[in-house]
GUVO-535072 format. One record per residue (C-alpha): residue number from 1; x, y, z. Coordinates in pm, whole numbers, m for minus. Layout:
BEGIN
+-----+--------+--------+--------+
|   i |     px |     py |     pz |
+-----+--------+--------+--------+
| NUM |      X |      Y |      Z |
...
+-----+--------+--------+--------+
This chain:
BEGIN
+-----+--------+--------+--------+
|   i |     px |     py |     pz |
+-----+--------+--------+--------+
|   1 |   7496 |  15296 |  10892 |
|   2 |   7331 |  15023 |  10691 |
|   3 |   7043 |  14800 |  10795 |
|   4 |   6991 |  14465 |  10623 |
|   5 |   6652 |  14309 |  10558 |
|   6 |   6720 |  14053 |  10832 |
|   7 |   6787 |  14319 |  11097 |
|   8 |   7167 |  14327 |  11099 |
|   9 |   7336 |  14665 |  11136 |
|  10 |   7665 |  14769 |  10980 |
|  11 |   7851 |  15089 |  11057 |
|  12 |   8154 |  15276 |  10933 |
|  13 |   8295 |  15623 |  10966 |
|  14 |   8429 |  15812 |  11266 |
|  15 |   8355 |  15671 |  11611 |
|  16 |   8539 |  15892 |  11859 |
|  17 |   8229 |  15935 |  12077 |
|  18 |   8095 |  15583 |  12031 |
|  19 |   7838 |  15708 |  11779 |
|  20 |   7867 |  15390 |  11569 |
|  21 |   7774 |  15161 |  11855 |
|  22 |   8121 |  15005 |  11857 |
|  23 |   8242 |  15159 |  12180 |
|  24 |   8440 |  15474 |  12243 |
|  25 |   8792 |  15503 |  12107 |
|  26 |   9063 |  15733 |  12227 |
|  27 |   9314 |  15929 |  12028 |
|  28 |   9667 |  15797 |  12019 |
|  29 |   9970 |  15995 |  12117 |
|  30 |  10190 |  15782 |  11891 |
|  31 |  10352 |  15989 |  11616 |
|  32 |  10137 |  15988 |  11303 |
|  33 |   9842 |  15809 |  11469 |
|  34 |   9624 |  16078 |  11629 |
|  35 |   9258 |  15986 |  11584 |
|  36 |   9327 |  15729 |  11307 |
|  37 |   9216 |  15437 |  11523 |
|  38 |   8873 |  15603 |  11556 |
|  39 |   8806 |  15566 |  11183 |
|  40 |   8623 |  15257 |  11061 |
|  41 |   8695 |  15258 |  10688 |
|  42 |   8486 |  14957 |  10581 |
|  43 |   8141 |  14842 |  10697 |
|  44 |   8165 |  14641 |  11017 |
|  45 |   7874 |  14451 |  11170 |
|  46 |   7760 |  14595 |  11501 |
|  47 |   7682 |  14336 |  11767 |
|  48 |   7321 |  14385 |  11873 |
|  49 |   7310 |  14074 |  12098 |
|  50 |   7066 |  13887 |  11869 |
|  51 |   6820 |  14178 |  11883 |
|  52 |   6638 |  14237 |  11555 |
|  53 |   6663 |  14600 |  11448 |
|  54 |   6392 |  14753 |  11228 |
|  55 |   6515 |  15113 |  11201 |
|  56 |   6832 |  15316 |  11246 |
|  57 |   6865 |  15690 |  11301 |
|  58 |   7206 |  15852 |  11310 |
|  59 |   7382 |  16184 |  11299 |
|  60 |   7727 |  16328 |  11346 |
|  61 |   7753 |  16230 |  11713 |
|  62 |   7486 |  15965 |  11774 |
|  63 |   7310 |  15652 |  11654 |
|  64 |   6984 |  15504 |  11778 |
|  65 |   6831 |  15171 |  11691 |
|  66 |   6467 |  15064 |  11710 |
|  67 |   6400 |  14697 |  11780 |
|  68 |   6118 |  14482 |  11648 |
|  69 |   5964 |  14525 |  11998 |
|  70 |   5962 |  14903 |  11941 |
|  71 |   6233 |  14963 |  12202 |
|  72 |   6500 |  15225 |  12148 |
|  73 |   6867 |  15134 |  12190 |
|  74 |   7128 |  15408 |  12189 |
+-----+--------+--------+--------+
């Protein structure tokens, strides 16, 4: 996760459980695909619905966002 000075959030990595805030992906049963579609290889902006984010906390299976109104989004 990366947080810009203007409150935009970017995420990349593995998102099988929705831990990047980009929704939950499913593994593919196509030969050679497996969980490949769950990998976000380059930073992608996460849509926060015009909410300004001031802090991000994340781990292997979760991400939480704190807004400028001190609300927690997960």
